[in-house]
N, C-alpha and C positions, 0 to 999 in steps of 0.2 A: 928258182928260188927269186925272193923278193930281199932288197934288204931293208935292212932298220931304220931310219930315218927320225933322228930324234930332231922333236918342232918344240919351240920355244913356247913357256905357259902365255894364254889366253887372257891372263893379267897377272901384272907385277904384284909376288907373292911376297910379303914380310916387309918390307918398305918402310923403311920410317926417313924423314925429313928435317932438317936441321935446318934453321934459321941460320942469314949469315949474319952475324954478330955484329955489333952495332960500336963503330969506330968509337975510339976515347975521348977524341972532341968530339965529337956531337953526342957524347949522351952530356959532355960537363951544358953544350950548348942547354940539351934537352929537360938538363934539373937548375939550370940560371931561370931557363921561362918560367918551369913549375913552381920554383920559389919566387918571382913578383905575381905573379895568377896568387897565389895562395897570397902574398901579402894584400894584392887589393882586393883581394876575394875577404881577409879577415879586420880591410878599414868598411870596407859595405858596408859590414853585417852590423859591427859596431857603433858605424853613423845610423842605422836606420833602428840598433838595440837605443844609442840613447835622444834617438825624435819618439819615436814612441814613450820611454819613461816619460820626456817635458809634455809631451802630449796628455799622460793618461794624470799629471802632476796638473796640468791645466785644469783638463777636467773636472778632475775633482777641487780644487779650486773655487772653480764654475756651481757645482751641479751638489756642494758641502757633502759631499761621498771623499772618501778614501782611496786612497789610488789603485790601489790593490782592485777595487770595484773595479775600475774599469781597463785593468788589463786580465782582467776571467772574462771579460763583455770581446776583450780583442781576440783574446785565447779558444777559450774553455764559450765561446759564444750566451755568457751569463750562467753556464750552468754550476752552480755549487756540488762540487766532489764531492766536501770533507761536510756530514751533517753534522750536529748536535746532537748530544746524546738528552734523549725526553729524562723529564723529570720520574725519579722513581714511586710509581705510588706506594705506599706504605704499607694497606690493605694488603696488595697483592704479594709484599714481598713476604707480611706476618703470613698470609696464606703458602707461602710456600715451603718456607723454614716448618711450619708445624704440618706440611704434607710429608717433608724429608722426614722430621725427626718419627712422625706414626709409622711412613713407610720402612726407617730402621729398626725402629722398634717389634713390627711385625718378622720381619726375617731374622732377626735378633731369637725373636720367641719359637720362631718357625726350626730353625735350624738345631737350636740350640737349650731347648725344653722337651 
């Protein structure tokens, strides 16, 4: 007769790895480093924004345009994202109203007479 031999599983099953917690002192150092970096980034972005607005105003004065024109050129490549509504053609508006009246009257006559 052979004895039952239990072997360990071939691979680890359902094991979880819990990372070591970061010490409080190191967390504080990391937080202060993050805060300093965020302050530096905010200052750099503010400098860039001020420079860009100043440059747009200078170009507007030089070429007799509005600063918004140059800001659009800088950021959208000059594409006008907002389009003006075309002037309403009175003849087409009149024809549309008359067509709606005729359509409504034919439906009314069809259903109620």
